[in-house]
C-alpha positions as CSV (number, residue, x, y, z in Angstrom):
1,M,2.8,148.7,-73.1
2,L,5.0,151.2,-74.9
3,R,2.4,152.0,-77.3
4,F,-0.1,152.6,-74.4
5,L,2.2,154.8,-72.6
6,V,2.9,156.9,-75.7
7,R,-0.9,157.4,-76.2
8,R,-1.5,158.4,-72.6
9,V,1.5,160.8,-72.5
10,S,0.4,162.3,-75.8
11,G,-3.3,162.7,-74.3
12,A,-1.8,164.1,-71.0
13,M,0.1,166.8,-73.0
14,V,-3.2,167.7,-74.8
15,I,-5.1,167.9,-71.5
16,L,-2.3,170.1,-69.8
17,L,-2.6,172.5,-72.8
18,I,-6.2,172.8,-72.6
19,I,-6.2,173.3,-68.7
20,S,-3.4,175.9,-69.0
21,A,-5.4,177.8,-71.7
22,I,-8.6,177.9,-69.7
23,T,-6.8,178.8,-66.7
24,F,-5.0,181.7,-68.3
25,W,-8.1,183.0,-69.7
26,L,-10.0,182.8,-66.5
27,F,-7.1,184.4,-64.4
28,Y,-6.3,187.1,-67.1
29,A,-9.7,187.9,-67.9
30,V,-10.7,189.4,-64.4
31,P,-11.4,193.1,-64.4
32,R,-8.8,193.9,-61.8
33,D,-5.5,195.6,-63.4
34,P,-2.4,194.0,-62.1
35,A,-0.2,197.0,-63.4
36,M,-2.5,199.3,-61.3
37,M,-1.8,197.4,-58.1
38,S,1.9,197.4,-58.8
39,C,2.1,201.2,-59.8
40,G,1.0,202.4,-56.3
41,K,-0.7,205.7,-55.4
42,N,1.4,208.2,-57.4
43,C,0.9,206.5,-60.7
44,T,1.4,208.3,-63.9
45,P,0.1,207.1,-67.4
46,E,3.8,206.7,-68.4
47,N,4.6,204.6,-65.4
48,L,1.3,202.5,-66.0
49,A,2.3,201.7,-69.6
50,Q,5.9,200.8,-68.6
51,I,4.6,198.4,-66.0
52,R,2.2,196.8,-68.5
53,E,5.1,196.2,-70.8
54,N,7.4,194.8,-68.1
55,L,4.6,192.3,-66.8
56,G,3.8,191.5,-70.4
57,I,0.2,192.4,-70.3
58,D,0.0,195.2,-72.8
59,E,-1.2,192.9,-75.6
60,S,-4.3,190.8,-76.3
61,I,-5.0,187.7,-73.8
62,L,-4.4,185.3,-76.9
63,M,-0.9,186.9,-77.5
64,Q,0.0,186.8,-73.9
65,Y,-0.9,183.2,-73.7
66,W,1.1,182.5,-76.8
67,H,4.1,184.1,-75.3
68,W,3.6,182.5,-71.9
69,L,3.5,179.1,-73.7
70,V,6.6,179.8,-75.7
71,G,8.4,180.8,-72.5
72,V,7.6,177.6,-70.8
73,F,9.3,175.6,-73.5
74,A,11.9,178.0,-74.9
75,G,12.3,180.8,-72.2
76,R,11.4,184.4,-72.6
77,D,12.8,187.8,-72.5
78,Y,10.8,190.1,-70.1
79,A,11.4,193.9,-70.4
80,G,12.5,195.2,-67.1
81,Y,13.4,191.7,-65.7
82,G,15.7,190.2,-68.2
83,Y,15.8,186.8,-69.8
84,C,13.8,184.0,-68.0
85,D,15.2,180.4,-68.7
86,A,12.7,177.8,-69.6
87,P,10.7,176.4,-68.2
88,C,9.5,180.1,-67.7
89,L,6.2,180.6,-65.9
90,G,6.6,184.3,-65.7
91,Y,7.3,186.8,-62.8
92,S,5.1,187.3,-59.7
93,F,2.9,190.4,-59.7
94,A,3.5,190.4,-55.7
95,N,7.2,190.2,-55.3
96,R,8.5,190.2,-58.8
97,E,10.2,186.9,-58.3
98,P,10.3,184.2,-60.9
99,V,7.4,182.0,-60.6
100,F,9.0,178.7,-61.4
101,G,12.0,179.3,-58.9
102,T,9.3,180.2,-56.2
103,I,7.3,177.0,-56.7
104,M,10.6,174.8,-56.7
105,D,11.5,176.5,-53.5
106,R,8.1,175.4,-52.0
107,L,7.8,172.0,-53.6
108,P,10.1,170.0,-51.3
109,L,7.9,170.7,-48.4
110,T,4.9,169.8,-50.1
111,L,6.5,166.5,-51.5
112,S,7.7,165.6,-47.9
113,L,4.2,166.2,-46.5
114,A,2.5,164.2,-49.4
115,F,5.0,161.2,-49.5
116,G,5.2,161.0,-45.6
117,A,1.4,161.0,-45.1
118,A,0.8,158.6,-48.0
119,V,3.3,156.0,-46.3
120,V,1.3,156.2,-43.1
121,F,-2.2,156.1,-44.5
122,V,-1.6,153.4,-47.0
123,I,0.2,151.1,-44.6
124,V,-2.3,151.5,-41.9
125,G,-5.5,151.9,-44.1
126,V,-4.7,148.8,-46.3
127,G,-3.7,146.8,-43.5
128,A,-6.6,147.5,-41.4
129,G,-8.9,146.8,-44.4
130,M,-7.4,143.4,-45.2
131,L,-7.4,142.5,-41.4
132,A,-11.2,143.4,-41.4
133,A,-11.9,141.4,-44.5
134,L,-9.9,138.4,-43.1
135,K,-12.0,138.7,-39.9
136,Q,-15.3,139.4,-41.6
137,G,-18.2,139.7,-39.4
138,K,-16.2,139.4,-36.1
139,F,-15.4,142.1,-33.5
140,L,-12.2,143.3,-35.3
141,D,-14.2,143.9,-38.6
142,K,-16.9,145.9,-36.9
143,F,-14.4,148.0,-34.9
144,A,-12.4,148.8,-38.1
145,S,-15.5,149.6,-40.1
146,S,-16.7,152.0,-37.3
147,A,-13.4,153.7,-36.8
148,S,-13.2,154.4,-40.6
149,L,-16.7,155.9,-40.4
150,L,-15.6,158.1,-37.8
151,G,-12.4,159.1,-39.3
152,S,-14.0,159.9,-42.7
153,S,-16.3,162.3,-40.8
154,L,-13.6,164.4,-39.2
155,Q,-12.0,167.5,-40.7
156,I,-8.4,168.2,-41.0
157,Y,-8.5,171.8,-39.6
158,F,-10.4,170.6,-36.5
159,V,-8.3,167.4,-35.7
160,G,-5.1,169.4,-36.4
161,Y,-5.9,172.3,-33.9
162,I,-7.0,169.7,-31.2
163,A,-3.9,167.7,-31.9
164,M,-1.6,170.7,-31.7
165,Y,-3.2,171.7,-28.4
166,F,-2.9,168.3,-26.6
167,L,0.2,166.8,-28.3
168,V,2.3,169.8,-28.5
169,S,1.2,172.6,-26.1
170,E,-0.2,170.5,-23.2
171,L,1.7,167.1,-23.3
172,G,4.6,168.0,-25.3
173,I,5.0,164.6,-26.9
174,L,5.4,166.0,-30.5
175,S,7.3,169.0,-31.9
176,Q,5.6,172.0,-33.3
177,P,5.0,171.5,-36.9
178,S,7.9,172.9,-39.0
179,Y,10.1,171.9,-42.1
180,T,13.7,171.0,-42.1
181,P,15.3,169.7,-45.4
182,L,15.9,166.0,-45.3
183,T,19.5,166.5,-46.5
184,E,20.3,168.9,-43.7
185,N,18.8,166.9,-40.7
186,P,16.8,163.8,-41.2
187,A,15.7,163.8,-37.5
188,A,14.3,167.2,-37.4
189,W,12.7,166.6,-40.8
190,V,10.6,163.7,-39.4
191,S,10.0,165.3,-36.0
192,G,8.7,168.5,-37.7
193,L,6.3,166.8,-40.2
194,L,5.1,164.0,-37.9
195,L,2.2,165.6,-36.6
196,P,0.9,166.9,-40.1
197,W,1.5,163.3,-41.4
198,L,-0.6,161.7,-38.7
199,V,-3.5,164.3,-38.9
200,L,-3.5,164.3,-42.7
201,S,-3.4,160.4,-42.6
202,I,-6.5,160.1,-40.4
203,I,-9.0,161.2,-43.0
204,F,-7.3,159.2,-45.8
205,T,-6.7,156.1,-43.7
206,A,-10.6,155.8,-43.2
207,N,-11.1,155.8,-47.0
208,Y,-8.3,153.2,-47.7
209,T,-9.8,150.9,-45.0
210,R,-13.2,150.9,-46.3
211,M,-12.2,150.5,-49.9
212,T,-9.7,147.8,-49.0
213,R,-12.3,145.8,-47.0
214,S,-15.1,146.0,-49.6
215,Q,-12.6,145.0,-52.4
216,M,-11.2,142.0,-50.4
217,V,-14.8,140.7,-49.7
218,E,-15.7,141.0,-53.3
219,Q,-12.5,139.3,-54.5
220,L,-13.0,136.3,-51.9
221,N,-16.5,135.6,-53.6
222,E,-14.9,135.6,-57.2
223,D,-14.8,132.2,-59.1
224,Y,-11.0,132.2,-59.3
225,V,-10.8,132.3,-55.5
226,R,-13.2,129.5,-55.0
227,T,-11.4,127.4,-57.6
228,A,-8.2,128.1,-55.7
229,R,-9.9,126.9,-52.4
230,A,-11.1,123.9,-54.1
231,K,-7.7,122.8,-55.2
232,G,-6.7,122.6,-51.5
233,L,-4.9,125.7,-51.0
234,S,-5.0,127.3,-47.4
235,K,-7.3,130.3,-46.8
236,R,-4.3,132.4,-45.8
237,N,-2.5,131.5,-49.2
238,V,-5.5,132.2,-51.3
239,F,-6.1,135.5,-49.3
240,F,-2.7,137.0,-50.0
241,R,-1.8,135.2,-53.2
242,F,-4.9,135.7,-55.2
243,A,-7.5,138.0,-53.6
244,W,-5.2,140.7,-52.6
245,R,-3.7,141.2,-56.2
246,G,-7.3,141.3,-57.5
247,A,-8.3,143.8,-54.8
248,M,-5.3,146.3,-55.3
249,G,-6.4,147.6,-58.7
250,P,-9.0,150.2,-57.4
251,I,-6.9,151.0,-54.4
252,V,-3.9,151.9,-56.6
253,T,-6.1,154.2,-58.6
254,L,-7.3,155.9,-55.7
255,F,-3.8,156.2,-54.3
256,G,-2.7,157.8,-57.5
257,I,-5.4,160.4,-57.5
258,D,-4.8,161.2,-53.8
259,L,-1.1,161.5,-54.1
260,G,-1.5,163.8,-57.2
261,V,-3.8,166.1,-55.4
262,L,-1.6,166.2,-52.2
263,I,1.4,167.2,-54.4
264,G,-0.7,169.8,-56.1
265,G,-1.1,171.4,-52.6
266,A,-2.5,170.1,-49.4
267,M,-4.0,173.8,-48.7
268,I,-6.0,173.0,-45.6
269,T,-3.3,171.1,-43.9
270,E,-0.4,173.5,-44.8
271,T,-2.6,176.5,-43.6
272,T,-3.7,174.7,-40.3
273,F,0.0,173.9,-39.5
274,S,1.5,177.1,-40.9
275,L,3.7,175.3,-43.3
276,H,4.8,177.3,-46.5
277,G,4.1,174.8,-49.2
278,I,2.4,174.8,-52.6
279,G,-1.0,174.9,-51.0
280,R,-0.1,177.9,-48.8
281,L,1.5,179.6,-51.9
282,A,-1.9,179.2,-53.8
283,I,-3.8,180.7,-51.0
284,Q,-1.5,183.6,-50.8
285,S,-1.6,184.1,-54.5
286,V,-5.4,184.4,-54.5
287,D,-5.2,186.9,-51.6
288,Q,-2.7,189.1,-53.6
289,S,-4.3,188.5,-56.9
290,D,-0.9,187.2,-58.1
291,L,-2.1,185.7,-61.4
292,P,1.3,184.3,-62.8
293,M,2.0,182.5,-59.5
294,L,-1.7,181.1,-59.2
295,L,-1.4,180.0,-62.8
296,G,1.8,178.2,-62.2
297,V,0.6,176.3,-59.2
298,T,-2.7,175.3,-61.1
299,V,-0.7,173.9,-63.9
300,L,1.6,172.1,-61.4
301,A,-1.4,170.6,-59.7
302,A,-3.0,169.4,-63.0
303,G,0.2,168.1,-64.2
304,A,0.7,166.0,-60.8
305,I,-2.7,164.5,-61.2
306,V,-2.2,163.6,-64.8
307,I,1.2,162.2,-64.4
308,F,0.2,160.0,-61.4
309,N,-3.0,158.8,-63.4
310,I,-0.7,157.7,-66.0
311,A,1.5,155.9,-63.6
312,V,-1.5,154.1,-62.0
313,D,-2.6,152.8,-65.3
314,A,0.9,151.2,-65.8
315,V,1.0,149.7,-62.2
316,Y,-2.8,148.5,-62.6
317,A,-1.7,146.4,-65.5
318,L,1.2,145.0,-63.7
319,I,-0.7,143.9,-60.6
320,D,-3.7,142.4,-62.3
321,P,-3.0,140.0,-65.4
322,R,-6.5,140.4,-66.4
323,I,-6.2,143.9,-67.5
324,R,-3.3,142.9,-69.7
325,L,-5.4,140.2,-71.2
326,A,-8.2,142.6,-71.9
């Protein structure tokens, strides 16, 4: 297992390096001049040259990337800004704030949104899928399948606005979406994010319901499950002790990917509910052509996906002994 994890982590570092290099080149190769945007109307050639030096864009793209990469691991000295401690992702073109610090300020909201929604859609989706498989062919199975098909066809921005109108504005059942740090007020943290959790989980719950049902039905027809039944074990015992573990592998894989994507930024959800997380920061960076900030968010999103994929592979082997034997 240790050798496996070392190989995966080494491969992940190479992947992140390639992603950062490609992203850096794509963002910094655009024809727009950030120095010109920062210089303003009464811009002189001297001011323009000084701004380019302060932003670190007065060299070739290759040297810019090398200095950026060194700054990530060892820190970097920016002319006009001072020393930027590692991990240094540069300074924002829009507000001249450190990119890493800004991302860390927005990250708690995105983590709260991602993990809260994940708890809801995993419990509800996996539970509904298992129940549908247990009652295969009956009314409950057909109802769960139909509901999951309907849920997967909905869009977050549509459901979000409808839910806010009825549940917040008209009925007043839920609070207006907002973010309060968990350490300050746990009750306000839950009430402010409850509606985004529910709306975000609707789409994901449908996918997990269908995935769980199909995997459980497939596992119930496997030879080892039939052997367990032939030995006299009860249907419920076979269902939860054997079939459930075999079905969880693909579901854990899907969960790792979904959680990595959500931590990378639930852009539509954060925009719909006016939450200022990583996804909203990415959209603002695109609007403002804030290349350092957009690069930092992109690297964070890629890192989250890669890290959770590694974690999923390790959990996969623990859940299914057949993987360890292979």
